[in-house]
Every structure is written in structure tokens, then in C-alpha cells.
N, CA, C, O and CB atoms as a CASP TS submission, in Angstrom:
PFRMAT TS
TARGET T0000
AUTHOR 0000-0000-0000
METHOD Language model
MODEL 1
PARENT N/A
ATOM      1  N   MET     1      -6.690   4.888 -14.319  1.00  0.00           N
ATOM      2  CA  MET     1      -6.419   5.604 -12.863  1.00  0.00           C
ATOM      3  C   MET     1      -5.078   5.194 -12.778  1.00  0.00           C
ATOM      4  O   MET     1      -4.710   4.039 -12.989  1.00  0.00           O
ATOM      5  CB  MET     1      -7.372   5.107 -11.458  1.00  0.00           C
ATOM      6  N   SER     2      -4.279   6.211 -12.445  1.00  0.00           N
ATOM      7  CA  SER     2      -2.700   5.624 -11.990  1.00  0.00           C
ATOM      8  C   SER     2      -2.414   5.953 -10.798  1.00  0.00           C
ATOM      9  O   SER     2      -2.680   7.096 -10.425  1.00  0.00           O
ATOM     10  CB  SER     2      -1.464   6.134 -12.776  1.00  0.00           C
ATOM     11  N   ILE     3      -1.638   4.776  -9.685  1.00  0.00           N
ATOM     12  CA  ILE     3      -1.540   4.912  -8.181  1.00  0.00           C
ATOM     13  C   ILE     3       0.099   4.581  -8.119  1.00  0.00           C
ATOM     14  O   ILE     3       0.578   3.567  -8.626  1.00  0.00           O
ATOM     15  CB  ILE     3      -2.664   3.736  -7.212  1.00  0.00           C
ATOM     16  N   LYS     4       0.762   5.440  -7.526  1.00  0.00           N
ATOM     17  CA  LYS     4       2.005   5.222  -7.341  1.00  0.00           C
ATOM     18  C   LYS     4       2.139   4.438  -5.799  1.00  0.00           C
ATOM     19  O   LYS     4       1.490   4.901  -4.861  1.00  0.00           O
ATOM     20  CB  LYS     4       2.750   6.625  -7.518  1.00  0.00           C
ATOM     21  N   VAL     5       2.979   3.278  -5.604  1.00  0.00           N
ATOM     22  CA  VAL     5       3.079   2.534  -4.275  1.00  0.00           C
ATOM     23  C   VAL     5       4.132   2.592  -3.914  1.00  0.00           C
ATOM     24  O   VAL     5       4.882   2.335  -4.856  1.00  0.00           O
ATOM     25  CB  VAL     5       2.767   1.284  -4.175  1.00  0.00           C
ATOM     26  N   LYS     6       4.775   2.842  -2.834  1.00  0.00           N
ATOM     27  CA  LYS     6       5.854   2.490  -1.854  1.00  0.00           C
ATOM     28  C   LYS     6       5.527   1.829  -0.862  1.00  0.00           C
ATOM     29  O   LYS     6       4.453   1.706  -0.273  1.00  0.00           O
ATOM     30  CB  LYS     6       6.471   3.458  -1.351  1.00  0.00           C
ATOM     31  N   PHE     7       7.140   1.145  -0.612  1.00  0.00           N
ATOM     32  CA  PHE     7       7.129   0.074   0.290  1.00  0.00           C
ATOM     33  C   PHE     7       8.166   0.303   1.134  1.00  0.00           C
ATOM     34  O   PHE     7       9.230   0.573   0.575  1.00  0.00           O
ATOM     35  CB  PHE     7       7.210  -1.209  -0.300  1.00  0.00           C
ATOM     36  N   PHE     8       8.162   0.272   2.386  1.00  0.00           N
ATOM     37  CA  PHE     8       9.065   0.847   3.559  1.00  0.00           C
ATOM     38  C   PHE     8       9.488  -0.672   4.674  1.00  0.00           C
ATOM     39  O   PHE     8       8.723  -1.481   5.199  1.00  0.00           O
ATOM     40  CB  PHE     8       7.935   2.293   4.563  1.00  0.00           C
ATOM     41  N   ALA     9      10.874  -0.587   4.709  1.00  0.00           N
ATOM     42  CA  ALA     9      11.269  -1.180   5.930  1.00  0.00           C
ATOM     43  C   ALA     9      11.286  -2.508   5.192  1.00  0.00           C
ATOM     44  O   ALA     9      11.664  -2.775   4.051  1.00  0.00           O
ATOM     45  CB  ALA     9      10.285  -0.981   7.322  1.00  0.00           C
ATOM     46  N   ARG    10      10.574  -3.566   6.532  1.00  0.00           N
ATOM     47  CA  ARG    10      10.555  -5.014   5.726  1.00  0.00           C
ATOM     48  C   ARG    10       9.771  -5.330   4.718  1.00  0.00           C
ATOM     49  O   ARG    10       9.821  -6.327   3.998  1.00  0.00           O
ATOM     50  CB  ARG    10      10.265  -6.022   6.471  1.00  0.00           C
ATOM     51  N   MET    11       8.695  -4.008   4.686  1.00  0.00           N
ATOM     52  CA  MET    11       7.742  -4.597   3.392  1.00  0.00           C
ATOM     53  C   MET    11       8.515  -4.347   2.185  1.00  0.00           C
ATOM     54  O   MET    11       8.101  -4.977   1.212  1.00  0.00           O
ATOM     55  CB  MET    11       6.179  -3.813   3.182  1.00  0.00           C
ATOM     56  N   ARG    12       9.531  -3.595   1.978  1.00  0.00           N
ATOM     57  CA  ARG    12      10.270  -3.415   1.042  1.00  0.00           C
ATOM     58  C   ARG    12      11.247  -4.604   0.478  1.00  0.00           C
ATOM     59  O   ARG    12      11.557  -4.789  -0.699  1.00  0.00           O
ATOM     60  CB  ARG    12      10.870  -2.380   1.430  1.00  0.00           C
ATOM     61  N   GLU    13      11.663  -5.383   1.660  1.00  0.00           N
ATOM     62  CA  GLU    13      12.505  -6.556   1.618  1.00  0.00           C
ATOM     63  C   GLU    13      11.728  -7.699   1.494  1.00  0.00           C
ATOM     64  O   GLU    13      12.233  -8.691   0.969  1.00  0.00           O
ATOM     65  CB  GLU    13      13.345  -6.685   2.753  1.00  0.00           C
ATOM     66  N   GLU    14      10.658  -7.720   1.866  1.00  0.00           N
ATOM     67  CA  GLU    14       9.911  -9.176   1.651  1.00  0.00           C
ATOM     68  C   GLU    14       9.460  -8.727  -0.057  1.00  0.00           C
ATOM     69  O   GLU    14       9.588  -9.661  -0.847  1.00  0.00           O
ATOM     70  CB  GLU    14       8.224  -9.559   3.029  1.00  0.00           C
ATOM     71  N   LEU    15       9.183  -7.993  -0.387  1.00  0.00           N
ATOM     72  CA  LEU    15       8.312  -7.672  -2.033  1.00  0.00           C
ATOM     73  C   LEU    15       9.385  -7.420  -2.952  1.00  0.00           C
ATOM     74  O   LEU    15       9.161  -7.358  -4.161  1.00  0.00           O
ATOM     75  CB  LEU    15       7.168  -6.132  -2.143  1.00  0.00           C
ATOM     76  N   GLY    16      10.788  -7.237  -2.363  1.00  0.00           N
ATOM     77  CA  GLY    16      11.867  -7.117  -3.429  1.00  0.00           C
ATOM     78  C   GLY    16      11.942  -5.515  -4.229  1.00  0.00           C
ATOM     79  O   GLY    16      12.734  -5.171  -5.106  1.00  0.00           O
ATOM     80  N   ARG    17      11.080  -4.884  -3.734  1.00  0.00           N
ATOM     81  CA  ARG    17      11.124  -3.594  -4.187  1.00  0.00           C
ATOM     82  C   ARG    17      10.933  -2.306  -3.553  1.00  0.00           C
ATOM     83  O   ARG    17      10.241  -2.460  -2.546  1.00  0.00           O
ATOM     84  CB  ARG    17      10.435  -3.592  -4.963  1.00  0.00           C
ATOM     85  N   ALA    18      11.264  -1.103  -3.732  1.00  0.00           N
ATOM     86  CA  ALA    18      10.711   0.168  -3.130  1.00  0.00           C
ATOM     87  C   ALA    18       9.808   0.901  -3.389  1.00  0.00           C
ATOM     88  O   ALA    18       9.353   1.686  -2.557  1.00  0.00           O
ATOM     89  CB  ALA    18      11.333   0.893  -3.080  1.00  0.00           C
ATOM     90  N   GLU    19       9.395   0.801  -4.515  1.00  0.00           N
ATOM     91  CA  GLU    19       8.219   1.342  -5.149  1.00  0.00           C
ATOM     92  C   GLU    19       7.903   0.826  -6.533  1.00  0.00           C
ATOM     93  O   GLU    19       8.654   0.149  -7.235  1.00  0.00           O
ATOM     94  CB  GLU    19       8.349   2.759  -5.215  1.00  0.00           C
ATOM     95  N   ASP    20       6.670   1.245  -6.829  1.00  0.00           N
ATOM     96  CA  ASP    20       5.806   0.496  -8.315  1.00  0.00           C
ATOM     97  C   ASP    20       4.930   1.421  -8.586  1.00  0.00           C
ATOM     98  O   ASP    20       4.814   2.401  -7.850  1.00  0.00           O
ATOM     99  CB  ASP    20       4.869  -1.051  -8.164  1.00  0.00           C
ATOM    100  N   ALA    21       4.245   1.262  -9.593  1.00  0.00           N
ATOM    101  CA  ALA    21       3.223   2.215 -10.102  1.00  0.00           C
ATOM    102  C   ALA    21       2.048   0.794 -10.486  1.00  0.00           C
ATOM    103  O   ALA    21       2.344  -0.387 -10.672  1.00  0.00           O
ATOM    104  CB  ALA    21       3.913   3.403 -11.683  1.00  0.00           C
ATOM    105  N   MET    22       0.769   1.407 -10.507  1.00  0.00           N
ATOM    106  CA  MET    22      -0.159   0.494 -11.270  1.00  0.00           C
ATOM    107  C   MET    22      -1.432   1.395 -11.980  1.00  0.00           C
ATOM    108  O   MET    22      -1.942   2.481 -11.702  1.00  0.00           O
ATOM    109  CB  MET    22      -0.778  -0.695 -10.155  1.00  0.00           C
ATOM    110  N   GLU    23      -1.648   0.478 -12.932  1.00  0.00           N
ATOM    111  CA  GLU    23      -3.013   1.239 -13.627  1.00  0.00           C
ATOM    112  C   GLU    23      -4.244   0.562 -13.242  1.00  0.00           C
ATOM    113  O   GLU    23      -4.208  -0.667 -13.305  1.00  0.00           O
ATOM    114  CB  GLU    23      -3.019   1.231 -15.314  1.00  0.00           C
ATOM    115  N   HIS    24      -5.065   0.977 -12.949  1.00  0.00           N
ATOM    116  CA  HIS    24      -6.496   0.273 -12.491  1.00  0.00           C
ATOM    117  C   HIS    24      -7.867   0.928 -13.073  1.00  0.00           C
ATOM    118  O   HIS    24      -7.842   1.974 -13.720  1.00  0.00           O
ATOM    119  CB  HIS    24      -6.631   0.370 -10.808  1.00  0.00           C
ATOM    120  N   ALA    25      -8.858   0.341 -12.834  1.00  0.00           N
ATOM    121  CA  ALA    25     -10.038   1.249 -13.084  1.00  0.00           C
ATOM    122  C   ALA    25     -10.307   1.826 -11.819  1.00  0.00           C
ATOM    123  O   ALA    25      -9.701   1.513 -10.794  1.00  0.00           O
ATOM    124  CB  ALA    25     -11.317   0.543 -13.655  1.00  0.00           C
ATOM    125  N   ALA    26     -11.341   2.786 -11.893  1.00  0.00           N
ATOM    126  CA  ALA    26     -11.848   3.369 -10.564  1.00  0.00           C
ATOM    127  C   ALA    26     -12.511   2.589  -9.425  1.00  0.00           C
ATOM    128  O   ALA    26     -12.940   1.479  -9.739  1.00  0.00           O
ATOM    129  CB  ALA    26     -12.769   4.298 -10.881  1.00  0.00           C
ATOM    130  N   GLY    27     -12.647   2.931  -8.318  1.00  0.00           N
ATOM    131  CA  GLY    27     -12.974   1.980  -7.450  1.00  0.00           C
ATOM    132  C   GLY    27     -11.954   1.124  -6.770  1.00  0.00           C
ATOM    133  O   GLY    27     -12.481   0.105  -6.324  1.00  0.00           O
ATOM    134  N   LEU    28     -10.720   1.195  -6.551  1.00  0.00           N
ATOM    135  CA  LEU    28      -9.500   0.879  -6.260  1.00  0.00           C
ATOM    136  C   LEU    28      -9.276   1.048  -5.136  1.00  0.00           C
ATOM    137  O   LEU    28      -8.931   2.186  -4.817  1.00  0.00           O
ATOM    138  CB  LEU    28      -8.693   1.369  -6.863  1.00  0.00           C
ATOM    139  N   LYS    29      -9.391  -0.173  -3.901  1.00  0.00           N
ATOM    140  CA  LYS    29      -9.197   0.154  -2.541  1.00  0.00           C
ATOM    141  C   LYS    29      -7.798  -0.532  -2.163  1.00  0.00           C
ATOM    142  O   LYS    29      -7.361  -1.481  -2.815  1.00  0.00           O
ATOM    143  CB  LYS    29     -10.460  -0.356  -1.628  1.00  0.00           C
ATOM    144  N   VAL    30      -6.977   0.139  -0.816  1.00  0.00           N
ATOM    145  CA  VAL    30      -5.891   0.027  -0.190  1.00  0.00           C
ATOM    146  C   VAL    30      -5.736  -1.520  -0.513  1.00  0.00           C
ATOM    147  O   VAL    30      -4.742  -1.860  -1.154  1.00  0.00           O
ATOM    148  CB  VAL    30      -5.944   0.539   1.310  1.00  0.00           C
ATOM    149  N   SER    31      -6.488  -2.306  -0.182  1.00  0.00           N
ATOM    150  CA  SER    31      -6.432  -3.891   0.055  1.00  0.00           C
ATOM    151  C   SER    31      -6.292  -4.205  -1.313  1.00  0.00           C
ATOM    152  O   SER    31      -5.595  -5.199  -1.516  1.00  0.00           O
ATOM    153  CB  SER    31      -7.782  -4.686   0.810  1.00  0.00           C
ATOM    154  N   ASP    32      -6.832  -3.547  -2.484  1.00  0.00           N
ATOM    155  CA  ASP    32      -6.895  -4.215  -3.713  1.00  0.00           C
ATOM    156  C   ASP    32      -5.326  -4.068  -4.187  1.00  0.00           C
ATOM    157  O   ASP    32      -4.736  -4.966  -4.788  1.00  0.00           O
ATOM    158  CB  ASP    32      -8.069  -3.533  -4.760  1.00  0.00           C
ATOM    159  N   VAL    33      -4.830  -3.005  -3.885  1.00  0.00           N
ATOM    160  CA  VAL    33      -3.562  -2.582  -4.110  1.00  0.00           C
ATOM    161  C   VAL    33      -2.731  -3.447  -3.475  1.00  0.00           C
ATOM    162  O   VAL    33      -2.174  -4.358  -4.088  1.00  0.00           O
ATOM    163  CB  VAL    33      -3.333  -1.295  -3.737  1.00  0.00           C
ATOM    164  N   TRP    34      -2.556  -3.219  -2.047  1.00  0.00           N
ATOM    165  CA  TRP    34      -1.882  -4.601  -1.610  1.00  0.00           C
ATOM    166  C   TRP    34      -1.660  -5.925  -2.028  1.00  0.00           C
ATOM    167  O   TRP    34      -0.545  -6.434  -2.144  1.00  0.00           O
ATOM    168  CB  TRP    34      -2.295  -4.891  -0.794  1.00  0.00           C
ATOM    169  N   ARG    35      -2.906  -6.562  -2.290  1.00  0.00           N
ATOM    170  CA  ARG    35      -3.185  -7.795  -2.767  1.00  0.00           C
ATOM    171  C   ARG    35      -2.102  -7.773  -4.218  1.00  0.00           C
ATOM    172  O   ARG    35      -1.037  -8.390  -4.181  1.00  0.00           O
ATOM    173  CB  ARG    35      -4.978  -7.970  -3.027  1.00  0.00           C
ATOM    174  N   GLU    36      -2.504  -7.038  -5.383  1.00  0.00           N
ATOM    175  CA  GLU    36      -2.075  -6.798  -6.430  1.00  0.00           C
ATOM    176  C   GLU    36      -0.493  -6.876  -6.371  1.00  0.00           C
ATOM    177  O   GLU    36       0.059  -7.736  -7.057  1.00  0.00           O
ATOM    178  CB  GLU    36      -2.646  -5.639  -6.815  1.00  0.00           C
ATOM    179  N   MET    37       0.223  -6.066  -5.626  1.00  0.00           N
ATOM    180  CA  MET    37       1.388  -5.837  -5.463  1.00  0.00           C
ATOM    181  C   MET    37       2.368  -7.191  -4.433  1.00  0.00           C
ATOM    182  O   MET    37       3.535  -7.542  -4.607  1.00  0.00           O
ATOM    183  CB  MET    37       1.254  -4.368  -4.878  1.00  0.00           C
ATOM    184  N   SER    38       1.522  -7.618  -3.552  1.00  0.00           N
ATOM    185  CA  SER    38       2.267  -8.675  -2.913  1.00  0.00           C
ATOM    186  C   SER    38       2.132 -10.216  -3.473  1.00  0.00           C
ATOM    187  O   SER    38       2.649 -11.188  -2.922  1.00  0.00           O
ATOM    188  CB  SER    38       1.845  -8.634  -1.495  1.00  0.00           C
ATOM    189  N   GLY    39       1.413 -10.253  -4.560  1.00  0.00           N
ATOM    190  CA  GLY    39       1.090 -11.426  -5.406  1.00  0.00           C
ATOM    191  C   GLY    39       0.023 -12.347  -4.632  1.00  0.00           C
ATOM    192  O   GLY    39       0.125 -13.508  -4.235  1.00  0.00           O
ATOM    193  N   GLY    40      -1.059 -11.408  -4.555  1.00  0.00           N
ATOM    194  CA  GLY    40      -2.290 -12.132  -3.887  1.00  0.00           C
ATOM    195  C   GLY    40      -2.480 -12.424  -2.524  1.00  0.00           C
ATOM    196  O   GLY    40      -3.343 -13.165  -2.054  1.00  0.00           O
ATOM    197  N   ARG    41      -1.419 -11.647  -1.784  1.00  0.00           N
ATOM    198  CA  ARG    41      -1.622 -12.047  -0.398  1.00  0.00           C
ATOM    199  C   ARG    41      -2.684 -11.181   0.112  1.00  0.00           C
ATOM    200  O   ARG    41      -3.150 -10.215  -0.492  1.00  0.00           O
ATOM    201  CB  ARG    41      -0.345 -11.945   0.463  1.00  0.00           C
ATOM    202  N   GLU    42      -3.127 -11.718   1.593  1.00  0.00           N
ATOM    203  CA  GLU    42      -4.094 -10.831   2.060  1.00  0.00           C
ATOM    204  C   GLU    42      -3.453  -9.854   2.731  1.00  0.00           C
ATOM    205  O   GLU    42      -2.388 -10.229   3.222  1.00  0.00           O
ATOM    206  CB  GLU    42      -5.071 -11.408   2.843  1.00  0.00           C
ATOM    207  N   MET    43      -3.810  -8.463   2.962  1.00  0.00           N
ATOM    208  CA  MET    43      -3.220  -7.469   3.660  1.00  0.00           C
ATOM    209  C   MET    43      -3.368  -7.768   5.375  1.00  0.00           C
ATOM    210  O   MET    43      -4.453  -7.976   5.918  1.00  0.00           O
ATOM    211  CB  MET    43      -3.921  -6.094   3.146  1.00  0.00           C
ATOM    212  N   PRO    44      -2.095  -7.743   6.066  1.00  0.00           N
ATOM    213  CA  PRO    44      -2.102  -7.859   7.177  1.00  0.00           C
ATOM    214  C   PRO    44      -2.688  -6.889   8.229  1.00  0.00           C
ATOM    215  O   PRO    44      -2.523  -5.692   7.996  1.00  0.00           O
ATOM    216  CB  PRO    44      -1.089  -8.074   7.283  1.00  0.00           C
ATOM    217  N   ASP    45      -3.293  -7.208   9.256  1.00  0.00           N
ATOM    218  CA  ASP    45      -4.080  -6.396   9.811  1.00  0.00           C
ATOM    219  C   ASP    45      -3.351  -5.326  10.440  1.00  0.00           C
ATOM    220  O   ASP    45      -3.895  -4.240  10.646  1.00  0.00           O
ATOM    221  CB  ASP    45      -4.874  -7.037  10.623  1.00  0.00           C
ATOM    222  N   SER    46      -1.947  -5.600  10.814  1.00  0.00           N
ATOM    223  CA  SER    46      -1.250  -4.862  11.524  1.00  0.00           C
ATOM    224  C   SER    46      -0.564  -3.820  10.749  1.00  0.00           C
ATOM    225  O   SER    46      -0.001  -2.879  11.311  1.00  0.00           O
ATOM    226  CB  SER    46      -0.460  -5.604  12.218  1.00  0.00           C
ATOM    227  N   LEU    47      -0.595  -3.961   9.482  1.00  0.00           N
ATOM    228  CA  LEU    47       0.199  -2.995   8.164  1.00  0.00           C
ATOM    229  C   LEU    47      -0.202  -1.885   8.315  1.00  0.00           C
ATOM    230  O   LEU    47      -1.423  -1.809   8.453  1.00  0.00           O
ATOM    231  CB  LEU    47      -0.071  -3.285   6.595  1.00  0.00           C
ATOM    232  N   LEU    48       0.438  -0.819   8.351  1.00  0.00           N
ATOM    233  CA  LEU    48       0.311   0.734   8.019  1.00  0.00           C
ATOM    234  C   LEU    48       0.313   0.935   7.287  1.00  0.00           C
ATOM    235  O   LEU    48       1.121   0.408   6.522  1.00  0.00           O
ATOM    236  CB  LEU    48       0.861   1.562   8.243  1.00  0.00           C
ATOM    237  N   VAL    49      -0.761   2.061   6.764  1.00  0.00           N
ATOM    238  CA  VAL    49      -0.961   2.653   5.524  1.00  0.00           C
ATOM    239  C   VAL    49      -0.870   4.001   5.441  1.00  0.00           C
ATOM    240  O   VAL    49      -1.443   4.677   6.296  1.00  0.00           O
ATOM    241  CB  VAL    49      -2.070   2.335   5.053  1.00  0.00           C
ATOM    242  N   ALA    50      -0.069   4.677   4.307  1.00  0.00           N
ATOM    243  CA  ALA    50      -0.582   6.091   4.133  1.00  0.00           C
ATOM    244  C   ALA    50      -1.025   6.314   2.966  1.00  0.00           C
ATOM    245  O   ALA    50      -0.643   5.649   2.003  1.00  0.00           O
ATOM    246  CB  ALA    50       0.305   7.078   4.367  1.00  0.00           C
ATOM    247  N   ILE    51      -2.180   7.596   2.841  1.00  0.00           N
ATOM    248  CA  ILE    51      -2.117   7.827   1.639  1.00  0.00           C
ATOM    249  C   ILE    51      -1.955   9.399   1.427  1.00  0.00           C
ATOM    250  O   ILE    51      -2.466  10.344   2.027  1.00  0.00           O
ATOM    251  CB  ILE    51      -3.242   7.214   1.034  1.00  0.00           C
ATOM    252  N   ASN    52      -1.093   9.342   0.399  1.00  0.00           N
ATOM    253  CA  ASN    52      -0.522  11.075   0.139  1.00  0.00           C
ATOM    254  C   ASN    52      -0.227  11.455   1.277  1.00  0.00           C
ATOM    255  O   ASN    52      -0.889  12.374   1.758  1.00  0.00           O
ATOM    256  CB  ASN    52      -1.564  12.277  -0.453  1.00  0.00           C
ATOM    257  N   MET    53       0.921  10.822   2.087  1.00  0.00           N
ATOM    258  CA  MET    53       1.601  10.879   3.093  1.00  0.00           C
ATOM    259  C   MET    53       0.826  11.426   4.424  1.00  0.00           C
ATOM    260  O   MET    53       1.215  12.274   5.227  1.00  0.00           O
ATOM    261  CB  MET    53       2.683  11.596   2.703  1.00  0.00           C
ATOM    262  N   GLU    54      -0.300  10.732   4.409  1.00  0.00           N
ATOM    263  CA  GLU    54      -1.290  10.915   5.658  1.00  0.00           C
ATOM    264  C   GLU    54      -1.684   9.582   6.169  1.00  0.00           C
ATOM    265  O   GLU    54      -1.995   8.746   5.320  1.00  0.00           O
ATOM    266  CB  GLU    54      -2.663  11.733   5.280  1.00  0.00           C
ATOM    267  N   HIS    55      -1.712   9.327   7.122  1.00  0.00           N
ATOM    268  CA  HIS    55      -1.924   7.982   7.927  1.00  0.00           C
ATOM    269  C   HIS    55      -3.437   7.635   7.757  1.00  0.00           C
ATOM    270  O   HIS    55      -4.298   8.503   7.898  1.00  0.00           O
ATOM    271  CB  HIS    55      -1.522   8.137   9.618  1.00  0.00           C
ATOM    272  N   VAL    56      -3.691   6.519   7.493  1.00  0.00           N
ATOM    273  CA  VAL    56      -5.167   5.899   7.258  1.00  0.00           C
ATOM    274  C   VAL    56      -5.781   4.842   7.657  1.00  0.00           C
ATOM    275  O   VAL    56      -5.123   3.813   7.809  1.00  0.00           O
ATOM    276  CB  VAL    56      -5.384   5.691   6.222  1.00  0.00           C
ATOM    277  N   LYS    57      -6.932   4.852   7.870  1.00  0.00           N
ATOM    278  CA  LYS    57      -7.334   3.154   8.822  1.00  0.00           C
ATOM    279  C   LYS    57      -8.252   2.586   7.793  1.00  0.00           C
ATOM    280  O   LYS    57      -8.421   3.154   6.714  1.00  0.00           O
ATOM    281  CB  LYS    57      -8.400   3.248  10.694  1.00  0.00           C
ATOM    282  N   GLY    58      -8.782   1.593   8.080  1.00  0.00           N
ATOM    283  CA  GLY    58      -9.667   0.437   7.146  1.00  0.00           C
ATOM    284  C   GLY    58      -9.034   0.669   6.045  1.00  0.00           C
ATOM    285  O   GLY    58      -7.838   0.958   6.011  1.00  0.00           O
ATOM    286  N   ASP    59      -9.883   0.549   4.894  1.00  0.00           N
ATOM    287  CA  ASP    59      -9.576   0.257   3.095  1.00  0.00           C
ATOM    288  C   ASP    59     -10.431   1.192   2.541  1.00  0.00           C
ATOM    289  O   ASP    59     -11.562   0.975   2.107  1.00  0.00           O
ATOM    290  CB  ASP    59     -10.012  -1.410   2.350  1.00  0.00           C
ATOM    291  N   PRO    60      -9.705   2.469   2.585  1.00  0.00           N
ATOM    292  CA  PRO    60     -10.404   3.495   1.729  1.00  0.00           C
ATOM    293  C   PRO    60     -10.236   3.363   0.290  1.00  0.00           C
ATOM    294  O   PRO    60      -9.455   2.582  -0.253  1.00  0.00           O
ATOM    295  CB  PRO    60      -9.966   4.819   2.067  1.00  0.00           C
ATOM    296  N   GLU    61     -11.084   4.245  -0.340  1.00  0.00           N
ATOM    297  CA  GLU    61     -11.062   3.987  -2.236  1.00  0.00           C
ATOM    298  C   GLU    61     -10.222   4.953  -2.461  1.00  0.00           C
ATOM    299  O   GLU    61     -10.161   5.975  -1.779  1.00  0.00           O
ATOM    300  CB  GLU    61     -12.604   4.243  -3.331  1.00  0.00           C
ATOM    301  N   LEU    62      -9.423   4.663  -3.564  1.00  0.00           N
ATOM    302  CA  LEU    62      -8.248   5.373  -3.839  1.00  0.00           C
ATOM    303  C   LEU    62      -8.655   6.225  -5.235  1.00  0.00           C
ATOM    304  O   LEU    62      -9.439   5.767  -6.067  1.00  0.00           O
ATOM    305  CB  LEU    62      -6.920   4.296  -3.992  1.00  0.00           C
ATOM    306  N   LYS    63      -7.938   7.656  -5.369  1.00  0.00           N
ATOM    307  CA  LYS    63      -8.322   8.334  -6.219  1.00  0.00           C
ATOM    308  C   LYS    63      -7.155   8.354  -7.457  1.00  0.00           C
ATOM    309  O   LYS    63      -6.006   8.077  -7.112  1.00  0.00           O
ATOM    310  CB  LYS    63      -8.691   9.563  -5.567  1.00  0.00           C
ATOM    311  N   ASP    64      -7.392   8.647  -8.774  1.00  0.00           N
ATOM    312  CA  ASP    64      -6.491   8.827  -9.513  1.00  0.00           C
ATOM    313  C   ASP    64      -5.330   9.713  -9.212  1.00  0.00           C
ATOM    314  O   ASP    64      -5.714  10.854  -8.954  1.00  0.00           O
ATOM    315  CB  ASP    64      -7.020   9.108 -10.438  1.00  0.00           C
ATOM    316  N   GLY    65      -3.699   9.526  -9.146  1.00  0.00           N
ATOM    317  CA  GLY    65      -2.796   9.956  -8.871  1.00  0.00           C
ATOM    318  C   GLY    65      -2.477   9.941  -7.476  1.00  0.00           C
ATOM    319  O   GLY    65      -1.541  10.652  -7.110  1.00  0.00           O
ATOM    320  N   ASP    66      -3.180   9.158  -6.519  1.00  0.00           N
ATOM    321  CA  ASP    66      -3.077   8.746  -5.159  1.00  0.00           C
ATOM    322  C   ASP    66      -1.501   8.304  -5.107  1.00  0.00           C
ATOM    323  O   ASP    66      -0.998   7.786  -6.104  1.00  0.00           O
ATOM    324  CB  ASP    66      -4.210   7.505  -4.766  1.00  0.00           C
ATOM    325  N   GLU    67      -0.758   8.514  -3.955  1.00  0.00           N
ATOM    326  CA  GLU    67       0.332   7.657  -3.435  1.00  0.00           C
ATOM    327  C   GLU    67       0.002   6.687  -2.407  1.00  0.00           C
ATOM    328  O   GLU    67      -0.610   7.104  -1.424  1.00  0.00           O
ATOM    329  CB  GLU    67       1.350   8.448  -2.915  1.00  0.00           C
ATOM    330  N   VAL    68       0.291   5.541  -2.473  1.00  0.00           N
ATOM    331  CA  VAL    68       0.282   4.512  -1.386  1.00  0.00           C
ATOM    332  C   VAL    68       1.409   4.368  -0.549  1.00  0.00           C
ATOM    333  O   VAL    68       2.475   4.425  -1.163  1.00  0.00           O
ATOM    334  CB  VAL    68       0.077   3.288  -1.897  1.00  0.00           C
ATOM    335  N   ALA    69       1.496   4.185   0.752  1.00  0.00           N
ATOM    336  CA  ALA    69       2.623   3.858   1.255  1.00  0.00           C
ATOM    337  C   ALA    69       2.416   2.784   1.996  1.00  0.00           C
ATOM    338  O   ALA    69       1.431   2.887   2.728  1.00  0.00           O
ATOM    339  CB  ALA    69       3.202   4.801   1.883  1.00  0.00           C
ATOM    340  N   PHE    70       3.088   1.636   2.075  1.00  0.00           N
ATOM    341  CA  PHE    70       3.074   0.421   3.401  1.00  0.00           C
ATOM    342  C   PHE    70       3.954   0.292   4.289  1.00  0.00           C
ATOM    343  O   PHE    70       5.055   0.005   3.819  1.00  0.00           O
ATOM    344  CB  PHE    70       3.118  -0.887   3.051  1.00  0.00           C
ATOM    345  N   PHE    71       3.905   0.408   5.612  1.00  0.00           N
ATOM    346  CA  PHE    71       5.069   0.341   6.268  1.00  0.00           C
ATOM    347  C   PHE    71       4.638  -1.020   7.263  1.00  0.00           C
ATOM    348  O   PHE    71       3.428  -1.214   7.386  1.00  0.00           O
ATOM    349  CB  PHE    71       5.482   1.879   7.043  1.00  0.00           C
ATOM    350  N   PRO    72       5.565  -1.946   7.959  1.00  0.00           N
ATOM    351  CA  PRO    72       5.262  -2.762   8.718  1.00  0.00           C
ATOM    352  C   PRO    72       4.849  -2.088  10.072  1.00  0.00           C
ATOM    353  O   PRO    72       4.808  -0.861  10.157  1.00  0.00           O
ATOM    354  CB  PRO    72       6.257  -3.646   8.732  1.00  0.00           C
ATOM    355  N   PRO    73       4.537  -2.921  11.153  1.00  0.00           N
ATOM    356  CA  PRO    73       4.164  -2.073  12.450  1.00  0.00           C
ATOM    357  C   PRO    73       5.388  -1.594  12.970  1.00  0.00           C
ATOM    358  O   PRO    73       6.463  -2.050  12.580  1.00  0.00           O
ATOM    359  CB  PRO    73       3.395  -2.888  13.615  1.00  0.00           C
ATOM    360  N   VAL    74       5.300  -0.731  13.799  1.00  0.00           N
ATOM    361  CA  VAL    74       6.413   0.185  14.458  1.00  0.00           C
ATOM    362  C   VAL    74       6.531  -0.518  16.034  1.00  0.00           C
ATOM    363  O   VAL    74       5.516  -0.514  16.730  1.00  0.00           O
ATOM    364  CB  VAL    74       5.870   2.063  14.500  1.00  0.00           C
ATOM    365  N   THR    75       7.659  -1.051  16.507  1.00  0.00           N
ATOM    366  CA  THR    75       7.824  -1.426  17.631  1.00  0.00           C
ATOM    367  C   THR    75       8.717  -0.316  18.393  1.00  0.00           C
ATOM    368  O   THR    75       8.980   0.623  17.642  1.00  0.00           O
ATOM    369  CB  THR    75       8.328  -2.750  17.554  1.00  0.00           C
ATOM    370  N   GLY    76       9.172  -0.204  19.502  1.00  0.00           N
ATOM    371  CA  GLY    76       9.981   0.312  20.141  1.00  0.00           C
ATOM    372  C   GLY    76      10.360  -0.200  21.673  1.00  0.00           C
ATOM    373  O   GLY    76       9.762  -1.180  22.118  1.00  0.00           O
ATOM    374  N   GLY    77      11.192   0.362  22.338  1.00  0.00           N
ATOM    375  CA  GLY    77      11.478  -0.106  23.519  1.00  0.00           C
ATOM    376  C   GLY    77      12.956   0.533  23.954  1.00  0.00           C
ATOM    377  O   GLY    77      13.458   0.244  25.040  1.00  0.00           O
TER
END
């Protein structure tokens, strides 16, 4: 199973890359991708996630070929 992973804004700066890819067995969840890509850190509750350019909530299971994007919380003012 192949997953494309993208990081935006502060996430890109903290992790030192804009995108990556990973191969994994079926049953992979969003939190598994985050943990693997962030060096074992727990996924922050405030992290925004999109799968195939659609915002998702919770910790959905991924399918082969999915693109997962991580965004820091959005603030405005």
C-alpha cells in the first residue's frame, strides 16, 4: 500500500520536508502516518487533516494511493 504525505505551513518547517511517501500494509490509519512521519510523536488534537483534498475528522483508515495532508490549526484575526 502506497500513501503520499504532504505537510503545510508550520508542519513543513517542524518536520523539515514538504512531502514524503510511505509503503505500508493495509489497515493504516491517519494517526499511524503521522506517528511514522513525525518520528514517533502523538498526533496533536488540533492538527487538521485532509485525505485526497477533503477535510476529515477522527482517525480514518487509508486506502492504497491516498494522499494525506497535515495542516496546523488555522487562526485569524
